[in-house]
C-alpha positions, 0 to 999 in steps of 0.5 A: 500500500505504501507505493499506492500512497506514493502514487496518490501523493504524486497525482494529487500534487500534479493537477496539471501537466506542468505540475507533474513535470515539476514534481519529477524535476524536484525528485530528480534534483533530490537524486543528484540529477543536473538540469540541462537547457536546450539553448545552452551547450552541454558538457556530459561526462561518464557517470553523469545524471541529467534531465532536460525539460521542454515547454515545462510539460515534457521531460527527458532524464538520463544517465551515462554509465559508459562512453561506449554505450551500446544503445538506449533503453527508453520508457515513454509515457505522457503528462497530460490527461483529458480535461477542460481548458479555460478559454481566454476572457473566460467570465460569462454572466448568466441570469444577472445572478451568476458568473460562469467560466467559458471552457473548451474540451481538451482531448476526448473525455467522458463528460458525465462524471464532471458534473456535481463534483468539486473542481478547481483550476491549475496550470501556469501563468506567464508573467513579467518579472523585471525585464524577463518573462517567466513561467509560474505554476498556479493551483487554486488549491481549494474547491473552486468551481462546479458544473451543476447538473440540470434537475431530472424534473426539467429533463425527464429523458436524461437517463435515456441518454444525453448528448452533451454540448461543451459550449452550453452544458459543460460550463463551470459555475464560478460565483454569484454576481459579486464575483464578476471580474475577479477570476484572473485576480484570484488566479494571480493571488494563487500564483503570488503575482500581480494581476497586471503582470500576467501576460499569458496563461494555460489553465485547466479544470481538475477534479478535487477528489482524493485517491481511494483504495477500495473493494472487498479486499482493498483490491482497487484504486481510484483517482483522477489522471491514472491515464497516464500519470500511473505510467509516468510515476512507475517509469520514474520509480523504475528509472531511479531504482535501476542498476546501470548496464551497458545502455543509456537509460532514458525516462521520457514523459511527453505532453499532448498525447491526448490531442495528437502529440503533434506539438513541439513537446509531443511524442511526434516532435523532435524532442527525443531525437534532439536529446539522443543526438546531443548525447551522442555528440557530447560523448564524441561519437559519430552519427554512424555510431548513433544509428548503430546504437539505435539498432540495439535500443528498445522503447517501452511506450507506456500508456494505460490499457482498457481492462475488461468491464464487469458490466460490458464484457462483450465490448472486449476482445473474445480471447484477449481480456486483461483485468486489474491486478493481472499484471502489465498489459501488452497492447497490439494493433494490426493497423499499427496504432500500437507498435508491438510486434513479435520481436518486441513482444519476445524481448518484453516478455523476457524482461518481465520474466526476469522481473517476476512480473505477470503479463497480459494482452490487450487488443480491440474487438475486430469491429471496434476502432481503437486509439493510438499512443506514443510509440508509433508517433515517436517512431517517426523521429526515432525508429527503434524496436518498440513495445506498447504496454500499460496497466489495465484500468476502468473508466478511462478518460473519466476524471475519476478512474479505477485500476488494480492495487497491485499493478503499479508495483508490477510496472515499477519492477518491470521498468527497473529491470528494463532500464538496467539491461541492454537489448543487443542486435546480434545479427539478422533476426537475432537479439540478446538481453544483457 
């Protein structure tokens, strides 16, 4: 349970992607890692521990165990989750008695669970500080807004199904008429800056409900943002616990997976490519040696998987049915929305066997179109053997998701084993794990 409590603490202190990366940055600092800036020259040394951040919402951390490294062991996850983004000039008067906030959907979410629960606002503000423009994290750390449902008396058909209109139905109530004109003032107060110094912002709604361990035998956990902070947390824990091998371990967390990853800080960007090339250059290696290293590299694309639902078992694949607490999930897709193939499967199964971690399998029903994730997008920039994995969960893309109490530990153990080995290409169709 200790690890679950750590997971809850991490998620509850990460109400936005920017907070998640800041929490990882602080943990890396505490472990002796040095921050590198993309705009500066890098001087890397054997034995050095480093990290680099892009946009405040994506982070890559790595260690250099040896100059003649054989490859890269990369575990990729993402920092963002579906939610509502606060629009510019958000205040809207209603009925002369209310002020609500104008929001837009970020990613594909289940809308219904956002109603009638305490919400707040977090993200970042960009402020003038002397002659500089700097980023400040902000979290209004209290029950702040709510999206009230329409009473059943006024919509008798609500339980027969509702199509929610984001511009009408999903706007949070901020206050009564006396709150007009105060939203950005309260954001400035929470950020401890002057309102007139705020030049820009990226603000989001988040669910205030705390994490819960529940079930007949306390076998389930529920909290917001399990997709994908459960994987990001597990990746960092495994990365920090791993023993050094012959390859460079890389803990990689991208932003914007939920909206397609095609941003400067997303999985489809050059962030990973730029970082790996600079590592190679700083260690005096040629581009030919870099490409050789990629042939003996391996990526875990870690993004949670759909567990079989107790009320909708027919929605799952007839022969591949992962469940919470059943272990790490291998994710397959014939159309390559997931990157997993036979080679990647074999390598990952062997790593999990060494770690003593059970493995499950997920595929969509053949008549259901699934989503994509990090690996196939990252592969357009850095092509290497990749396997898509995750942990089985229920209610994916709800603001309060459910998973198994055992599975975080399984993924941490698999990640620690993964980061500590080297996957080598020995010859045509031949690989070894050292």
